[in-house]
N, C-alpha and C positions, 0 to 999 in steps of 0.2 A: 405476144402472139395474138393474132386476130382470129376470132371465131367465125364460122360460116353463118352463124345466127346473130340476130339482134341480141345485144348483151347488156345486162345490168350487172355492175360490179358491186360487191358488198365488202367493205373494209372491216376487218376483225380487230376490235380494240379490247378483246378479252371477255366479252359478254357471254353469258351462258346460253343465250338464245340466238346467237349469230347464225347457226346452221338453220334454225327455223325460218329466218328471213329468206334465205336461199330457197328453202323448201316451198314456202308460200308463193314465191314468184315463179318457181318452176311449175307449180300446180296451175298457174295461169298461162302456161305454155310459152313462157319467156325464159330464154337461157340466162343462167346466173352463175357467176363464179365468186368464191369467197377468197379474198387475198389479205395478207397481213397489212396492218395499218401503215407500215413504213415502206410499202411497195414503191419503188422509184416512179417518179412522175412520167418518165418516158415509157416505162412498162405499161402504166395505165393508159397512156395515149395509144399504144400499139394495139390494145384491145378494141379501140374505136367504140367505146361504150356509149349506149344511148342515155345512160344515167348512172350515178354512183350513190350508194347508200352508206352512210357512216353509222356503224352499229353501236350498240351499247357497251358498257363496261363498268367495272366497280371503282375505277380510279377517279381522282379529282384532277382537273386540268392543270392545277397548280402544284401538285405534289412532285417531289423529285422522282425522276424516272417515269413520269406519266407518258403513256403512248401518244405521240404527236405525229400527225401526217405532215407531208410537205405542204407549206402554206400556198404553194402554187396551185394546189388542187382547187382552191376556191376561186382561181382566176382562169380555169380551163374553159369556162363558158358552156358547160353542159349541166343538165339538171342535177341537183343535189338534194338528198333527204337525210337529215340528221335525226337519229333516234337516241334518246337518253343521253349518254356521254357524247354521242356524235353531235347532238344539238348544243350541248354545253360548249364543246370545242368550237363549233361553228360560231356560237355567240361571242366567244373570246376572240377568235381570229378575225372576225369581221367588225370588231369595234363596239360590241355590246358591253354591258357591265355584268360580270359573272363573279360570284363569290362562293367559297366552299360552304356547304350546308349538309347536315345530316338528314337522312330520310325521315328520322323521327320528328324533325322540326316541321316538315310540311307534307310528308307522305300520306297522311290520313285526312288532310284538309279537304273540304268540299271544293269541287271544281266550279269556278265561276266562268261559264262559257260566254265569250264575247260574240261569237258567231254560232247560231243554232246548228249549223251544219258541221261544226267541228267534231271530229270523231275521237272522243276521249272517254276513258273510264278508269284509268289507273295511272299512278305516278311511279317515279323511280327514285333511287338513291343518288348520291353524288352532289354536284354543285347545284346552285340555283341561279337563274338568270333574272336580274333585277331590271335591266334596261335592254331592249332589243337593239341590234345594230342599226345604223343609219339605213333608211330605205325599207326597213322591215315593218310589217303590220302585226300587232299582237292579235291572235285569233282565239286564244283561250288563256286563262290564268287561274291560279288558286289565290288564296289570301296572301301568300308570301312569295310566289314565283311565277314567272311566265311559263305556261304549260305548252303553248304552241305558237309559232310565229312563221311568217312567210314573206318572201319578196317575189311575187309572181313575175315581175318584169325580168328578174335575174334567174327565175326558175329555181329558187333556193327555198327549202322548207325545213322546219324543225318541229319535232314533237317530243315531249318529255316521256310519254308512255311507250309501251312495247306493243305495236300493232300486230306483231307476228305471233304473239302468244294466243293459243287457240281460244281461251276463255274471254279474250278481249272483244267486247261488242264492236262490230263493224271494223275491226282491225284489218281484215282481208280487203274490205272495200277501200280503205285508205291506201293500202299498198297498190291495189289495182288502179286507183285514180292516179297515183304517181307514175306507175309504169305505162299506162295507156293514155291518159289525158295529158300528162306533162311530158313524158319521154316519147310519146307517140309510137310505142311499140305495136306491132301487128299481132304478135303471138305466133311466131313461126317455129317454136320449139315443140315438136311432136315426136312421138316414138318412131313413126315412119320416116320422118325427115332425118332423125338421128341415125337410123340404120343406113339409110341411103348415103348420107355424107360420110359416115364412119367407114363403110365398105370401100368407098372411093378413096378415102384418105389412106386406108391400109394398103390398097393396091399400089399407091404411089410410094408409101414407106418401104414396102418389101420389094417392089419392082419384080425382078425375075428370081429373087432369092427364095430360100426355103426357111420355114419357121418350125419351131419346136414348142410344144405346150404341155405342161404337166396338168393332167385333168384329174380332179378328185371325185367327180360325179355329182358335186354340188352345183348349184345354179350359177355361181359366178364364173367358175372355170369353164363350164359347159357353154354358157352364153358367149364368153370370150372366144372360145375355140370355134363356135358356130359362125360368128361374125368373120373371123379370119379365114375360115374355110370357104365362106361365101365369096371372099375377095380373091383367094389364091388357089382354091381347090385342094387337090391332093399334095400340093407343095407344103401344106401344113401336116405335120406328124404329131399326133397326140400320144402321150404316154400315161397309162393308168396303172398304178402300182398296187398290188395286193400286199399289204404289210402283215396280213394275218390278224389285223385289229379292226376290220370292218364289221358291219352288222351282218346278220344272218343272210346268207346267199347274195350279199350285196355285190361282190366282185363279178359274179356271173351276170346278174341282172343289169348292172350299170354298163358293163362291157358290151352286152347284147344291145342295150338301148343306144349306146354311142355308135356302134358299128352298123346295126341293122335298121334302127328307126331313124337316126339322124344322118347315117351314111358318112360319118366322119372317119378319116384315116387315123385310126387309133391302135396302138400296140398295147396289149395287156401283158404285164410282167408279174409273175407269181414269185414274190420275194418273201413269202410268209415265214419260211424256215429260218432264213438269215436274220430277220427281225426278231422273231421269238427267241432264238438261241442267244442273240445279243442281249436281250432284256432279262435273261434268266438270273434270278437273284436280286434284281434291282428293285428297290422300294421307294426311293426318293423321287417325288414327282418332277422336280426340275431336271434331275438326271434322266428320267424317262424321256421327257420332251426333247432334251438336247441330243440324246442318243438317236432317237427316232428321226429328228430333223437332219442330223449329220448323215445317217445311213441312207435316208431318202435322197440326199444330194449325190451320194456315191452311186446309188442305183441309177439315178437320172443321168449322171455323167457317163456311166457305162453304156446306157441306151443311146445317148447322143453320139458316142464314138461308133456304135454299130450302125447308126443311121447314116453317118458320114457328114458331108459338108452341110452345115446349117448356119444361117446368117442372123436369125432373129429368135428371141425368146418371147413367148406370149404369156402374160400374167393377167389374172383377173382382179387387179387392184381396183377398189371402189373409191368414190369421191370422199366419203368420210375419212378414209385412210390418208388421202392427200391433204385434207383440211387439218387433221390432227398433226401431220408432220410439219406444218408451218404455223401452228397455233402460237398466239402471243403469250400463252400461259407458260409458266416456268416448268423446269424438268420435273418429271414425276417418277416415283419409285416403281421399279419393275414388279408387277404383281405375279405374272407368270410369262414365260417365254412362249411366243407363238410359233407354231410349226408352219414354215412356208419356204419358198425357194428364193427369198429375197437376196441371198448371198450369191446366187448363180451368175448374174450378169457380169460382175467384175472377174469372177474366177474363170468363166467360160468365154469371155470376150465377145459376147453376143449383143446385138442391138436389141433394146427393149421396146416391145409394143404392148400398150395397156389400153385396149379399146373401151374399157368401162370406167376409166379414171374420172369421167365427167358425171357419173351416175350415182344416185343413191340406191339403196337395196330394193326399194319398191319399184324404182324405174328399171332396174335390171330384170325384175320379174316381168314387167310389162314388155320389155324387149324380147325376153324369152318366149312369151306367148305370141307376140307378133311374128317371131321367126318360126313358129310352129312346133316348139318344143313341147313334150308331153307335160300335162298339168301336174302330174305327180312329181316330176323332176323340178319344175319351176317353183312349186310351193313346198318343196322339201325343207324341213326345219334344219337350222344350222347344225353341223356335225364337226366336232373338233378335229384338227389335223392329225394329232396323235391317235385319234380313234378311241377304241375302248380301253387303251392303255391308261387314260386318265379317268376312266370310270370304273376301274378295278383298283381298290385301295390296297396298297401293299404290293406284294410280288405278283407278277403276271404269269399265270400258268395256262396251259391249254384247257384244262378242266374249268378254270375260272372263266375263260373266254366263252366256252360252250354254254355255261350256265347263264352268263350275261346276255349272250346272243339270243338264247331261247326266251328269257324273261323280257328282254327289250322288244322282241318281236310280238309278244303277247300284248305288252303295254301299248305299243304303237297301233296295232290292229284294233284294239278295243277303243282307243281314243278316236281313231278314224271312223269306226262303226258308230260312235256316239255323235259324229259330226262336229267334233271340236278341234280337229288337227290343225286347220288353217287359222283358228283363233288363238292358238298357243304358239309363242315364240319358240320354245324348246320343251320337249318332254322326253325323259329318258330314265333308265335305271342305273343305279350305282351299286356294285357288289362290294359289300363291306367285309373287312377282316374280322368279323365278329360272328361267333357261333352261339347258338342258344338251344335250349331243350324244347322239344316239341313232341306231339303225339300224332302219328299217322295210323289210323285204325286203332289197333291195340298195341302198337309198337312205339317205343320211345325212340325219338330221333335227336341228333345233335348236329345241326347243319347251319348253313350260311344265312345271313340276313341281306335282303335287298332293300335299298332305299329308292323311293320314287321321287323324281324331281320334275316339276312342271312350272314354267314361269311365263308371265306376260312381259313383253318389252317392245320397244320400237326400234332400238339400235344396239341392244346388248350392253350399253353403258350402265344402265340401271335396270332393275327388274323386280317384279312383285310376284310372289307365289300364287299359283292358280288355285281357286277354291273349286276343285273337282267335285262333281256330285257324289254323294256318299254311295249311291247305288252303283255308280261306275267304279269307284274305288273298291267296292266289295267284290265285283266281278273280276277286276284285275288281280286282286290279292288271291282270290279263290283259285283262279286259273293258274297263277304262277306257282303257288305252293303245291298244287295237285299235279301239274304237268311238267315242272322243271325239277329234275332230280338234283338234290343237293341244296335246295333253298326251302326253308320251313317257316320263314317269318318275313313279312313285308312292312316297312315303315314309310311315312310320308314326310318329306322335307318342307317345313313351313317357314323358311328363312328367306328374306328378300335380299336384293343386292343394291347398295351395301346393307349390312356389313359383310354378308357372304358373297362369294363369286357365284356365277351360274353353275359352272362345272365345279366338281369337288376337288380336283387337283389342277 
């Protein structure tokens, strides 16, 4: 498929920094897509790329099952940049001398720069290149390996280090030189141009049909719905379901914002009783998630039947989801099931439209601001699909929901008052199935414990716990135990991810 924008492709060979390469280039206003290393050559040509970057990876080019691209890639006649494994593969395929080597053999050696302008400050693991391919000039080396090489006439370049890593000196400058000086990109990837081209593309996709969108109130689904609404107007019907597991007053606030502020055609469905009755007595977290996900699908299908003829299902899928679905890494164990409507397209025979599938989370937020969405909604912290069900340990009761809603409302309001809300990836309360003795006034209490969780993260894959100011923690604890009936103790979770997950269930 060809993009409306000048495109740089990044081939994924299993490196942990591959997404960062795409991010760095996007930040330079150049459109980028990350594709598997074995993407067919015709598919690559169809993108009409201005250049291709071969990313890093942990493998040796000689080991069995090593990720190898089609050799025809090196004869396409477009600019190429090999990084780490990509450079080693380039060296081997183009006739250089490459041999396996451990990073321990040369990773810490001093760099001997042949060209003062060479932008290097770090080495990588894997193979080492002893002789550059014919026509290549060595631009930097260590004592034991070629660290950078280039064939300017063929517009082919290789570097052994990772320029995309944020702490690498001048790494961004190297990527920008490749993108702008070598590939001659203009930098036409902007949020405004994305909105304009996406709205036009949606108009063509849906034509005169009608679209249905499940809206959670979070930034992804709301931005997706707003883009589609801009394209087809009231022929988009949004469905916002109250499962009874939302935060305090969230159903009313979100529905009002969607209908009155954004003027979206959205139906509110109060299904709280059916969800809470279904969850009665359930304590296993995986069972909670699956029951909620299945019931949500049933509610959504019922609303689709009431609406009538619908041709398209809109989803807020983001680019990291797309990348992970085609990753070269092996299968991973299921940590927890995610609540979504991913099973709906096959079951409901609807055409799928995912207007955000090209964007990272921060880009989605920028689109939301450009579309005029309220800042409170755009910067809203992630909220799990199953809602408070996975923040109440053990059985879900209406009394437990009340306590958690009240406590969570205090927590969020105080973090916002302290000016920390946007700096924190997620901050929330967890109601524990633990009671302890306390004293309120002169009266003995035996009530619930609330755990507070606050983490920093960039993508939710890893996270570190936030060092909240002690004075802020004191205010939060004092308010919760004094204002929320049923909670007499507050504790703070100081575990990072890994080993813990962000949510408790």
